[in-house]
N, C-alpha and C positions, 0 to 999 in steps of 0.2 A: 485469382487462383487466393484461396486466404489459408491462413493455419490450418483450418479446421478439417485440410484434408487427411496432414496426417492420420489419417487416423484408423486408418488397416495398417497390421502391422507390416503386410507386401506393398504396399505406397506408398513406391519411391518416389514418387513426384514432389508426393507432404513432404519429406523434409527435407526436399532442393526445394521449394519453397521456404519451407522453415530456414533452410538459411538465408535463399537470398535476404528473409525480412529480418534475420536480423544483424545484417551485415547496415541497413539502413535505419532499425532500431531497434537497438537491444535492447532498452528495457519493455518493448512491444511484445517483445520474441521470450524473454523471458520466461514466464507461466505457461507456455508452451515445452520450451526446453526439457523446465523441472518436472511439469506431468510425467513427458518425453525416457525421462531420467527416473522414475518412480517407476512410471511401464517397467522396466527392465528389471528393477530389482526385485517389484511384484512376479515376474516369471521367472527369477532364479528362487525364488519362497515358493512359487505352487512347484516346476519343476524338485525340487528339496526334500519336499513334501511326496512327491508322485515316488521318485527315488526310495524313500526312510521305506513304502507302506511293501508289504508282502505278494502284493502281485498272486503269478498265476494263478488266476483265471480257468475258465474254459473255453472264453470268450477271446481271448488275451492273442496278439499277432502281432505283425513287426506292423503291418499298415494298418491297429485300432488304436498301437501309439503313434505313430506316422500322425491318426488329423488327432490326436489327442496331444500332440503339442503344438500343433495348431489352435485348439480349440482354447488353450492354455493360455496363447500368445493374444490374443486376438482378444480376451476377458483379462488378465493384466491391464489393456490397450480403454480397454472399458471403463474398466474402476478404477481409474489414474487419472479417466478424461472425467467422471463425475465427483462428489467426496471426496475417492481418495485416502488413502491412511494419514494424512499431515506429512507423509516425508515431502509432499511439494511446496508445503509453503514454507518450512524448516527454508531449507536447498534455496529460497528464494529470497528469503530477506539477510538469510547469506547473504548472499552473489549481491541482490538488487538494494541492501542497505536493512543496516539491524533498527530496533525504533532504538530515537533518541534517548537523551535519556538528561531531559534540562534541568532539572530543578538535582543535578547530583555536586555537593561539593560549597554549594549556597551557606555563604554566612549568611549569621543570623541578620546581619544589618542589609543584605540585598531586599529582605522581607525586612525591615523593621522592625521582628520578632509581632509581628500581627496575624494575625486571623488571617485565612482568604475569605472571601466567601465566593459559594456557587453564584453565576454571572443570573441578573432576574433574567425570565424571560421577559422574550421581545418578537414583537409585533413578525408576523411575513415582508421579505423584502418586495415588493413588484419591480417588475422591471420594466420602465416601460410602462408601466399603470395598468400594466394584461398579468392579473393569476394565473392565469396554464402559462406562462417561458416566466416561471419566478420556483429557485427551490421550495419554494415555503419552510417549515420553522421544521419540521424535521425530512425531510427530504424524501427517496426513498427506504426503505427497510435493507434492500443491498440492491451494491450501486453493479453493476454483469461484467463489469472490468476493463470496457476498451474506455481509449484516451476522451475518445467524442463525447457520450456517454455524462462520463465524467466530471468533464468539464462543462457542458451545461448545462448538464442540473444544482453545481456549484459558481460559476460564474455571479451570478445575483449579488449571493450571498459575498465572493470574496471582492467585486469590484467594492462596497463599501468597507468593506477589514484595506483591502487594500489603501479607500483614500485618505484613513486614518495613521495610516505609517506613509507616507508617499514616494508606496511601491506600489509598485508592476501587478497587478489580478495576477498572469498567468502566473507571477512571478510567485506567489501565494499559492498558486495551485498547484505548480510542480514537485511544492513541496511535502502540500498532504496530499500525490502521488508519489512521493517515494516513501513516507508513512507510512500508508495503506497497502499500497499494488496498486494501484487507482481504484479507491474504492471497493478494492474483494478482499480487504484484510482487514477492516476495520474491525476496533477491538468487542470481542460481545462478551458483555453481562452474564451474571450465570446461569436465566432463562432463554439466554441466544436473544433478546434486543438487547441492539446496538449503544457501544460508550457514546459513539457519532466524536469519538475524539479522531481527528484530524492530522494532528502537529504531531503526537502522542511526547505530552506535558504531562510529567508523573504529577502522583499526590502525593506530596508529604505529610508529618504531622498539625501542619498551619491548613490544607485544604480542611476546608467544611464542608463539601461536597460532597454528592454520590460517588462515589470509587471500583473500577476493577479490575484483578490482581490476573496479571497474564504471565508467559514465560517470555522472554524477550534478548538477544541479544547486547551484550553489554562487550565494548572492547578497554582493555588492558595492554596497554605498549606495542601495541601494532596487533593484538590474541585479544579473537571474538570466544568470549563464553559464556553461556548459558547461562541466568537467571530466572529465578521473580520478582517481581514489585509489581506493584501500587500507579497504575496512573488513575487521567480524573476521567470521571465519566459528569455528558452533557444532555439536559432534553432534549436538546435538538441541535441539530448543521451549525444552525446561525451562530448559538450562543460556543458550540466551538471557534466560532471564527475569533470572538468578540470578546474570548480566555484569553484568544491567543496577543489579542493587538494590548490584551492589556498587561499579562506576562510579560512580555518584552518591558513596554514601556513604562513598567514602573520598575522592576530590575535597571539596580545603576553596568550591571556589567553590557548590558547590552545600549549602550551608548552611543557609542563608535560605531556599531551596526546602523544606528537609525542615520544616523550621522552620515550611511555612505547607501539610502536605501534607493536611492537615480539611479546608480547601477547596481541591479539586483544579482550580480556577479560578490559583488566587492562588499554586501549589504550579509552574504551568504558565507562565505568565507570567513568575518566580520564574527561571525551571529557563531561560529563553528570553533574559532579561537578564542571566544568567549565562555567557552564548555557547553551552549546548548546541547552538542552529540558527543559521543566515547570514539562516534564511527569519523579515523581520519580522513574518510575518501566521500566525506560526506557535502560538504560542498560542490567538490567536483561529479558528486550524482548527479544534484538538484539544478549543475549546468546543463547535462548531458541530456534529464526530462526537458526541460528550457530551450535550448534549440535542435528539438526529436520532432521528425517531422508528424512524427505522432501530434504535439503541440501547434506546429505550425498550420498543420487541417483545422483542428477545431477547432483556433481560433477563427480564421480564416473564417468556415464556417457559421458561427454564430456572429462578427462579421456583417457577415454580408446576413442574415438571419436581421441585427441588429438594421440593417439600411430599407428591411424588405418590408416591416411593419409601418 
């Protein structure tokens, strides 16, 4: 039984499956829950629009209103299950973790006052010498939102980046999963191109590369506030990993986190305390993803695939 079963408003078995999945893996079920909420909102909106109409047609009847109501409910579910109106995305970001605010409050000494160049283009990483298993420079235009797909396509890149930080690759991918909703919410540029920003790193005045302005949530005294900010944009996911490594290693405030990289939970706690993110539950949310069943299954699948080659 899958979460996709809850796509008909009369399908209570699908809703039961959704509740069961939420108990096992909250991060994986969050997307479907927020879309269900968006569906309810659309139902209320359609009902209000119907009530505001004049009505009184020759073909109006109680039976007609009954079937029209059924149609509106199913229409609302179909709309939210596709592109939706954006409400589900906003709710998911608020409930599942706001965008990080890594550049906020940095002193000039953090970057020594020098411009930050965009990372140079790098060649694709080949996993085990097989180009078919590597994520490549650009990766997919969009991820399908499944942990298995997200981890499988980015694992080779994460391995190389994590090795430079003495960090487990799955820890880096857990952070990227939180920032992007398993790849479904990678920030988009004006023409719809991906920013390839996996870690929510902002673009301040010293950043010389491309940037993208998006709405984001920042926490002030524990309260989430919506604002707009510039974030770094890269030519590939590989460049995003490379810039993350450079960003953490060059910034003196993250030295304590790097000293604890052997323990991912301690690393992310120190990263949060140093100001990488304003979300007070940032490290805890990454820990939950890292220890989730989805992460464990995907990691096992990847390891089995490596052994088979």
